C-alpha positions as CSV (number, residue, x, y, z in Angstrom):
1,M,191.2,213.5,11.4
2,S,192.8,212.5,14.7
3,N,190.5,212.2,17.4
4,P,191.9,214.3,20.5
5,A,190.4,212.5,23.7
6,K,192.3,209.6,22.3
7,K,195.2,210.8,21.3
8,S,195.4,211.6,25.1
9,E,194.8,208.6,27.1
10,E,197.5,207.0,24.3
11,L,199.8,205.2,26.7
12,V,202.8,206.4,27.7
13,E,206.2,204.3,28.9
14,V,207.7,204.6,31.6
15,T,210.7,202.9,33.6
16,L,211.6,203.9,37.6
17,F,214.9,203.5,38.6
18,A,215.6,200.4,40.2
19,D,218.9,199.7,42.6
20,G,218.5,196.0,43.5
21,N,218.3,198.0,47.3
22,R,216.8,200.7,48.6
23,Y,214.5,201.0,45.8
24,V,213.3,197.2,44.4
25,D,209.5,197.9,45.1
26,D,206.2,198.0,43.1
27,V,205.3,201.6,43.5
28,F,201.7,202.6,43.6
29,V,200.4,205.2,42.2
30,C,196.7,207.3,42.2
31,V,194.7,209.9,40.4
32,N,191.6,211.0,41.1
33,G,190.3,207.8,42.7
34,E,191.8,205.5,40.0
35,S,195.1,203.5,40.8
36,C,198.1,200.8,39.2
37,L,200.4,199.1,40.1
38,I,203.6,199.9,38.7
39,R,207.0,197.5,37.8
40,R,210.7,199.3,39.0
41,G,213.4,198.1,36.6
42,V,211.1,197.7,33.0
43,P,209.5,199.9,30.6
44,V,205.8,199.6,31.7
45,K,203.2,201.2,29.5
46,V,200.6,203.8,31.5
47,R,197.9,206.2,30.6
48,P,199.5,210.2,30.6
49,M,197.7,210.7,33.8
50,F,199.7,208.1,35.5
51,A,203.2,209.1,34.0
52,A,202.4,213.1,34.6
53,A,201.5,211.9,38.8
54,L,205.0,210.2,38.3
55,A,207.2,213.5,36.4
56,A,205.5,215.7,39.2
57,S,206.6,213.5,42.3
58,A,210.4,213.2,40.2
59,E,210.4,216.9,40.7
60,Q,209.1,217.0,43.7
61,D,212.2,215.3,44.9
62,R,214.3,217.0,42.9
63,L,213.1,220.4,44.9
64,A,213.0,218.8,47.7
65,E,217.0,217.3,47.5
66,S,217.6,220.6,46.5
67,M,216.2,222.6,49.2
68,M,218.1,219.8,52.3
69,R,221.1,220.5,50.1
70,R,221.3,224.0,50.7
71,A,220.7,224.2,54.2
72,A,222.8,221.9,54.9
73,E,225.5,223.9,53.3
74,R,224.1,227.5,54.8
75,G,223.8,225.6,58.4
76,E,228.4,224.2,57.3
77,A,228.8,227.9,56.6
78,A,227.5,229.1,59.7
79,R,229.8,226.9,61.9
């Protein structure tokens, strides 16, 4: 029988976007007082809580971009 606590702590592989220009620096992630620094552009294994925080951050970035795009379109339509 597998241990559910052990499974929840299995490392997850992530690869953060790197473009050699704006997205070059390592990414600091902190969850509940625990932190790590993740290199960009290479596969890295991290704890699931850090992967989840990165996914949530990426989703917030997508939502913000979408809202800004819609606001800009409304502004163009008003002219």
